[in-house]
C-alpha positions as CSV (number, residue, x, y, z in Angstrom):
1,Q,75.1,58.0,150.7
2,L,75.9,58.6,147.0
3,Q,74.0,57.0,144.2
4,A,75.4,57.3,140.7
5,Y,73.6,56.3,137.6
6,G,73.4,56.9,133.9
7,G,76.1,54.8,132.5
8,G,75.7,52.3,129.7
9,L,76.8,51.1,126.3
10,V,77.0,53.8,123.6
11,Q,78.5,54.0,120.2
12,T,81.5,56.2,119.3
13,G,80.2,59.8,118.9
14,G,77.3,59.2,121.2
15,S,76.3,61.0,124.4
16,L,75.4,60.1,128.0
17,R,74.5,62.0,131.1
18,L,75.7,60.7,134.4
19,S,74.0,61.7,137.7
20,C,75.0,61.3,141.3
21,A,72.7,62.2,144.1
22,A,73.6,62.6,147.8
23,S,71.2,61.6,150.4
24,G,71.0,61.5,154.2
25,T,71.7,64.2,156.6
26,I,73.2,67.1,154.6
27,F,73.9,70.6,155.8
28,S,76.1,71.7,152.9
29,I,78.2,70.3,150.0
30,D,81.4,71.9,148.9
31,D,83.2,70.6,145.8
32,M,81.7,67.8,143.7
33,R,83.9,65.8,141.4
34,W,83.8,63.0,138.8
35,Y,86.7,60.5,138.5
36,R,87.1,57.6,136.2
37,Q,89.0,54.4,136.1
38,A,89.6,52.5,132.8
39,P,90.3,48.8,132.9
40,G,93.9,48.2,133.9
41,K,94.7,51.9,134.5
42,Q,94.9,54.3,137.4
43,G,92.0,56.4,138.3
44,E,92.0,60.0,137.1
45,L,90.1,63.1,137.9
46,V,87.6,64.1,135.2
47,S,86.1,67.3,136.4
48,T,85.3,69.4,139.5
49,I,82.6,71.9,140.3
50,S,82.6,74.1,143.4
51,S,79.7,75.2,145.5
52,S,79.6,78.5,143.6
53,G,79.6,76.7,140.2
54,T,83.2,77.2,139.2
55,T,84.2,74.3,137.0
56,N,87.5,72.6,136.1
57,Y,88.2,70.0,133.4
58,R,91.1,67.9,132.2
59,D,92.3,69.4,129.0
60,F,91.4,66.5,126.8
61,M,87.8,66.6,128.0
62,K,87.2,70.3,127.5
63,G,84.5,70.9,124.9
64,R,83.1,67.3,125.2
65,F,82.2,67.0,128.9
66,T,80.2,69.4,131.0
67,I,79.8,69.2,134.7
68,S,76.9,70.8,136.5
69,R,75.1,70.6,139.8
70,D,71.7,71.1,141.3
71,N,72.2,72.2,144.9
72,A,68.5,71.8,145.7
73,K,68.7,68.2,144.8
74,N,72.2,67.6,146.1
75,T,73.1,66.2,142.7
76,V,76.0,66.5,140.4
77,Y,75.8,65.7,136.6
78,L,78.3,64.9,133.9
79,R,77.2,65.4,130.4
80,M,79.4,63.6,128.0
81,N,79.3,64.2,124.2
82,S,81.3,62.9,121.3
83,L,82.3,59.8,123.3
84,K,85.3,57.8,122.2
85,P,86.3,54.3,123.0
86,E,89.1,55.6,125.3
87,D,86.3,57.1,127.5
88,T,85.3,53.6,128.5
89,A,85.7,53.4,132.2
90,A,83.9,53.2,135.5
91,Y,82.9,56.7,136.5
92,Y,82.8,57.7,140.2
93,C,81.4,60.7,141.9
94,N,83.2,62.2,144.9
95,I,82.0,65.0,147.2
96,D,82.9,67.0,150.2
97,L,79.9,67.1,152.5
98,R,79.1,68.2,156.1
99,S,76.1,66.9,157.9
100,T,75.7,69.8,160.4
101,R,76.8,73.4,160.6
102,F,79.2,72.3,163.4
103,S,80.8,69.4,161.6
104,T,83.8,69.5,159.2
105,F,83.7,68.5,155.6
106,T,84.0,64.8,155.0
107,N,84.9,63.2,151.6
108,Y,82.5,60.6,150.2
109,W,82.7,58.3,147.2
110,G,79.8,57.0,145.2
111,Q,79.8,53.5,143.6
112,G,80.9,53.5,140.0
113,T,78.7,53.6,137.0
114,L,80.1,51.9,134.0
115,V,80.4,53.6,130.6
116,T,81.3,51.5,127.6
117,V,81.9,53.2,124.2
118,S,82.0,50.8,121.3
119,S,84.0,51.5,118.1
């Protein structure tokens, strides 16, 4: 199970930190990702962090967003600074997880957390 939280209403230029915690039977987690979907638009990948901590960002988010993870807590974070109205969207976490050492990785989605940036 994935539980995402941290969204809310913020003014332009403000900051938010999203969190997404995995629970249940977990042996290991590989890549962890954040996606977003703005109203009336297709969803898009925001950022990825590997199990070793390697990160990737969409170009227009570099310098504003920071993804991180706490492997002990099975949690991924997204720190968002200098927010703009166009960042308004539902943000979803997505992870590759295996529950035992013998199982393959399975992809899981969390429920969305809504971020609204007012102008």
